[in-house]
C-alpha positions as CSV (number, residue, x, y, z in Angstrom):
1,M,69.8,-27.1,-35.4
2,Q,66.2,-27.1,-34.5
3,S,66.1,-30.7,-35.2
4,K,68.8,-31.5,-32.9
5,I,67.3,-29.5,-30.0
6,K,63.9,-31.3,-30.6
7,L,65.2,-34.4,-30.6
8,R,67.2,-33.9,-27.5
9,N,64.2,-32.2,-25.8
10,A,62.4,-35.3,-26.4
11,G,65.1,-37.6,-25.0
12,L,66.6,-39.0,-27.9
13,R,70.2,-38.9,-29.3
14,P,70.2,-36.7,-32.5
15,T,71.9,-39.3,-34.8
16,N,72.8,-38.1,-38.4
17,Q,69.6,-40.5,-39.7
18,R,67.3,-39.0,-36.9
19,I,68.4,-35.1,-37.8
20,I,67.9,-36.2,-41.5
21,I,64.4,-37.2,-40.8
22,A,63.7,-34.5,-38.3
23,D,64.6,-32.2,-40.6
24,L,61.9,-33.2,-43.4
25,L,59.0,-33.8,-40.8
26,F,59.2,-30.8,-38.6
27,N,59.7,-27.9,-40.9
28,G,56.6,-26.1,-39.5
29,S,54.0,-27.6,-41.2
30,N,52.0,-30.9,-40.3
31,R,51.9,-33.8,-42.5
32,H,50.7,-37.3,-42.9
33,F,53.4,-39.8,-44.6
34,T,54.3,-43.4,-44.7
35,A,57.7,-44.6,-44.3
36,E,58.0,-45.0,-48.0
37,N,57.0,-41.6,-48.7
38,L,59.8,-40.3,-46.2
39,L,62.2,-42.8,-47.9
40,D,61.8,-41.0,-51.3
41,E,62.2,-37.8,-49.8
42,I,65.2,-38.7,-48.2
43,N,66.6,-40.4,-51.4
44,L,65.6,-37.1,-53.5
45,S,67.5,-34.7,-50.6
46,G,70.6,-36.7,-51.9
47,N,70.8,-38.7,-48.5
48,K,70.7,-42.5,-48.4
49,M,69.0,-44.6,-46.0
50,S,67.5,-48.1,-45.3
51,I,63.9,-48.4,-45.0
52,A,64.6,-50.4,-41.9
53,T,66.4,-47.3,-40.4
54,V,63.6,-45.2,-41.6
55,Y,61.1,-47.4,-39.6
56,N,63.1,-47.6,-36.7
57,C,63.5,-44.0,-36.6
58,L,59.5,-43.3,-37.0
59,K,59.0,-46.0,-33.9
60,K,61.4,-44.0,-31.6
61,F,59.8,-40.5,-32.6
62,K,56.2,-42.3,-32.0
63,N,57.7,-43.6,-28.5
64,V,58.6,-40.3,-27.4
65,G,55.4,-38.2,-28.6
66,L,57.1,-36.9,-31.8
67,I,54.6,-38.4,-33.9
68,N,51.6,-40.5,-34.1
69,Q,50.8,-43.4,-36.1
70,V,47.2,-43.3,-37.5
71,E,46.1,-45.9,-39.4
72,S,47.2,-48.8,-41.7
73,V,46.1,-49.1,-45.2
74,N,47.1,-52.2,-46.9
75,D,49.4,-52.7,-44.3
76,T,51.0,-49.5,-44.8
77,A,51.4,-47.5,-41.4
78,I,50.4,-43.9,-41.7
79,F,52.1,-41.3,-39.3
80,D,51.2,-37.9,-38.3
81,T,53.2,-34.7,-37.2
82,N,50.2,-33.3,-35.8
83,M,50.2,-33.8,-32.0
84,D,47.0,-31.8,-31.4
85,F,44.0,-33.8,-30.5
86,H,42.2,-34.5,-33.9
87,H,40.3,-36.9,-36.0
88,H,40.7,-37.9,-39.6
89,F,38.7,-38.5,-43.0
90,L,40.4,-41.5,-44.7
91,D,40.2,-41.9,-48.6
92,E,39.9,-45.6,-49.0
93,E,41.0,-45.4,-52.5
94,T,44.2,-43.2,-52.0
95,G,45.0,-43.8,-48.4
96,E,45.1,-40.1,-48.0
97,L,44.3,-38.7,-44.4
98,T,42.6,-35.2,-43.8
99,D,42.7,-33.7,-40.2
100,I,39.3,-32.9,-38.7
101,K,39.5,-30.5,-35.9
102,N,38.1,-32.1,-32.5
103,N,35.7,-29.5,-31.9
104,Q,33.9,-30.6,-35.1
105,I,32.8,-33.9,-33.8
106,R,30.8,-34.5,-30.7
107,L,30.8,-37.7,-28.8
108,L,27.7,-38.0,-26.8
109,K,28.4,-41.6,-25.0
110,L,31.3,-44.0,-24.8
111,P,31.0,-47.5,-23.8
112,E,31.8,-48.3,-20.2
113,I,35.6,-49.1,-20.0
114,P,36.5,-52.7,-18.8
115,K,37.9,-53.1,-15.5
116,G,41.4,-52.7,-14.9
117,Y,41.7,-50.2,-17.8
118,I,41.9,-46.5,-18.1
119,N,40.6,-44.7,-21.6
120,S,43.7,-43.2,-22.8
121,G,42.3,-41.5,-25.8
122,V,39.7,-41.5,-28.6
123,D,40.5,-41.4,-32.4
124,I,37.7,-41.3,-34.9
125,I,38.7,-42.4,-38.5
126,I,35.7,-41.8,-41.0
127,K,36.4,-43.8,-43.9
128,I,35.4,-41.9,-47.3
129,K,35.3,-42.8,-51.0
130,K,34.1,-41.2,-54.1
131,N,30.3,-41.5,-54.8
132,N,30.4,-43.0,-58.2
């Protein structure tokens, strides 16, 4: 029931596919995921859905501000349910994202924004790898 309300409040019609995905994503804890990870969870839950449907739902969720698309690793989009302003560590070997609270990074100066544009946000991704 919560998922239906969340979808309606975002201006989306609560279709069966959107409800299945929303139930998995918006269960109270923030997470990072790929469409492929999500499809695996959908299948494990006993539901069936095509990867195209998953991507279409995620695109709609992103467009209405329910999720963010953070980074692509090996041409695979990573999504985030944490809509609070924050940054990320990106493990280059595993593709795993870890949240960094906004107050843990200080930006002293940004470049001048080109004429005709506004700053719509700053996303910092710190790429990390194991020190072998």
